C-alpha positions as CSV (number, residue, x, y, z in Angstrom):
1,M,-1.3,-37.6,-32.4
2,V,-1.3,-34.9,-29.8
3,Q,-4.1,-33.3,-28.6
4,S,-4.1,-29.4,-27.7
5,T,-6.5,-27.8,-25.2
6,P,-8.7,-25.2,-26.8
7,P,-7.6,-22.0,-25.2
8,A,-11.2,-20.9,-23.7
9,L,-10.3,-25.1,-21.4
10,R,-6.9,-23.9,-20.3
11,T,-6.2,-23.0,-17.1
12,T,-3.4,-20.4,-15.3
13,P,-1.9,-21.8,-12.5
14,I,-2.6,-19.6,-9.5
15,S,-0.5,-19.8,-6.0
16,P,-1.8,-21.3,-3.3
17,K,-2.5,-17.7,-1.5
18,Q,-4.3,-16.4,-4.6
19,N,-6.4,-19.8,-4.5
20,R,-7.2,-19.1,-0.8
21,R,-8.1,-15.8,-1.4
22,F,-10.5,-16.5,-4.1
23,F,-12.4,-19.2,-2.4
24,G,-12.7,-17.6,0.7
25,A,-14.5,-15.0,-1.1
26,V,-16.6,-17.3,-3.0
27,I,-17.6,-19.4,0.3
28,L,-18.6,-16.1,2.0
29,L,-20.7,-15.1,-0.9
30,H,-22.4,-18.5,-1.0
31,A,-23.0,-18.1,2.7
32,L,-24.2,-14.6,2.5
33,D,-26.4,-15.1,-0.3
34,P,-29.6,-16.5,1.6
35,V,-29.7,-13.1,4.2
36,R,-28.1,-10.5,1.4
37,G,-30.9,-10.1,-0.7
38,D,-30.6,-9.4,-4.7
39,R,-27.4,-7.1,-5.9
40,R,-28.9,-3.4,-7.0
41,S,-27.0,-1.3,-9.3
42,R,-26.8,2.0,-8.2
43,P,-27.6,5.2,-10.9
44,K,-24.6,8.0,-10.9
45,V,-26.8,11.1,-9.8
46,A,-24.5,14.0,-9.4
47,D,-26.8,16.0,-7.1
48,P,-27.7,14.6,-4.2
49,D,-30.9,15.9,-3.5
50,E,-32.1,13.5,-6.2
51,L,-31.1,10.5,-4.7
52,A,-34.0,8.2,-2.7
53,S,-33.4,7.5,1.1
54,D,-32.3,3.9,0.1
55,L,-29.9,5.0,-2.3
56,L,-28.5,7.8,0.6
57,L,-28.3,4.7,2.5
58,D,-26.4,2.9,0.6
59,K,-24.1,5.7,-0.5
60,F,-23.7,6.3,3.5
61,L,-22.7,2.5,4.1
62,D,-20.3,2.2,1.1
63,S,-18.6,5.7,2.6
64,V,-18.5,3.9,6.4
65,A,-16.9,0.7,4.5
66,Y,-14.5,2.8,2.8
67,A,-13.6,4.7,5.9
68,C,-13.1,1.5,7.8
69,D,-10.8,0.3,5.1
70,R,-7.5,1.8,5.7
71,K,-4.9,0.3,3.1
72,K,-4.5,0.2,-0.4
73,G,-4.2,-2.8,-2.0
74,G,-6.8,-5.6,-0.8
75,K,-5.8,-7.2,2.2
76,T,-8.1,-4.9,4.3
77,V,-11.5,-5.0,2.6
78,T,-14.7,-3.6,4.6
79,A,-18.3,-4.2,4.3
80,A,-20.9,-2.1,6.2
81,A,-24.5,-3.1,6.7
82,L,-27.3,-1.8,9.0
83,Q,-29.3,-4.3,10.9
84,K,-33.0,-3.5,12.3
85,H,-33.4,-3.4,16.1
86,P,-36.2,-2.4,18.5
87,E,-33.5,0.2,20.3
88,G,-32.1,1.6,16.8
89,P,-30.5,0.2,13.9
90,I,-26.5,-1.2,14.6
91,L,-24.1,-0.7,12.1
92,L,-22.2,-4.0,11.2
93,L,-18.8,-4.0,10.2
94,G,-17.6,-7.4,8.0
95,S,-13.8,-7.5,7.0
96,N,-10.9,-9.8,5.9
97,S,-9.0,-8.9,8.2
98,P,-9.6,-7.0,12.3
99,I,-10.3,-3.9,11.9
100,E,-8.5,-2.0,14.3
101,P,-10.1,-0.6,17.7
102,E,-8.6,2.9,16.8
103,T,-10.7,2.8,13.5
104,I,-13.8,1.8,15.6
105,E,-13.1,4.8,18.1
106,K,-12.9,7.4,15.2
107,L,-16.0,5.7,13.7
108,R,-17.7,6.1,16.7
109,E,-16.7,9.5,17.2
110,I,-18.4,10.6,13.8
111,L,-21.5,8.7,14.3
112,D,-22.0,10.4,17.6
113,R,-21.0,13.6,16.3
114,L,-23.5,13.1,13.5
115,K,-25.9,11.6,16.3
116,A,-25.8,15.1,17.8
117,F,-25.8,17.4,15.5
118,K,-28.6,19.9,16.0
119,F,-29.4,21.6,12.2
120,G,-30.1,24.7,12.0
121,Q,-28.7,25.8,15.4
122,E,-25.0,24.4,14.9
123,S,-22.5,25.4,11.8
124,E,-22.7,22.6,9.1
125,K,-19.3,23.5,8.1
126,L,-17.8,22.9,11.4
127,L,-19.4,19.9,11.5
128,E,-18.0,18.9,8.0
129,E,-14.4,20.0,8.8
130,D,-14.8,18.1,11.7
131,I,-15.8,14.6,10.0
132,V,-13.1,15.5,7.2
133,R,-10.6,15.8,9.8
134,K,-11.1,12.4,11.2
135,L,-11.4,10.9,7.7
136,T,-8.4,12.2,6.3
137,Y,-6.7,10.5,10.0
138,L,-8.1,7.4,9.1
139,G,-7.4,7.4,5.7
140,A,-3.6,8.8,6.0
141,E,-2.0,5.4,4.7
142,R,-4.1,5.7,1.6
143,L,-3.8,9.2,1.1
144,K,-0.1,8.6,1.2
145,V,-0.4,5.9,-1.8
146,Y,-2.4,8.3,-4.0
147,Q,0.0,10.9,-3.1
148,K,3.2,8.9,-4.3
149,K,1.3,7.9,-7.4
150,A,0.0,11.9,-8.0
151,K,3.6,12.6,-7.8
152,Q,4.9,9.8,-9.8
153,R,2.7,11.1,-13.4
154,L,3.7,14.7,-12.2
155,E,7.2,13.8,-12.9
156,L,6.0,12.3,-16.2
157,T,4.7,15.2,-17.5
158,K,7.0,17.8,-16.1
159,P,9.2,17.5,-19.3
160,T,6.2,18.3,-21.2
161,F,5.5,21.6,-19.4
162,Q,8.8,22.5,-19.3
163,N,8.8,22.5,-23.5
164,L,5.6,24.4,-23.0
165,S,7.4,27.2,-20.7
166,M,9.9,27.5,-23.3
167,L,7.5,28.1,-26.3
168,M,5.9,31.1,-24.4
């Protein structure tokens, strides 16, 4: 009599590379578990004025991590955290690949600019433009991927728009 394995117990073969990536992440999470604290879900709030300071800090750290993760895909996943220190908070960055020195330099420029900014005395618009310019530079490779995808989707919709214009 032939025994069959129930569908829930069948395994899907994975490549050695996928295996290493998966178990590397599991081991890292296991090692960090005692110090990372409980996972918190964040509510989606449209108005930044309604965010509590801890949520703003989480959003800031997520943004820093995203800015340092310059490539789309998953080979350059980055995380950011703050460590308390008597001289002030220390920004910690973790990544599954080396963070480029240029990325650190641009991030330092952004943080220094934010630290030196004098509210009420300087233009917030100029500060925002400067930071957006630096973030765009950092994310250029990722933005090119998004641009390519947008062009592909636009090409798919072109016949529809051409048909609509013929009806008018």
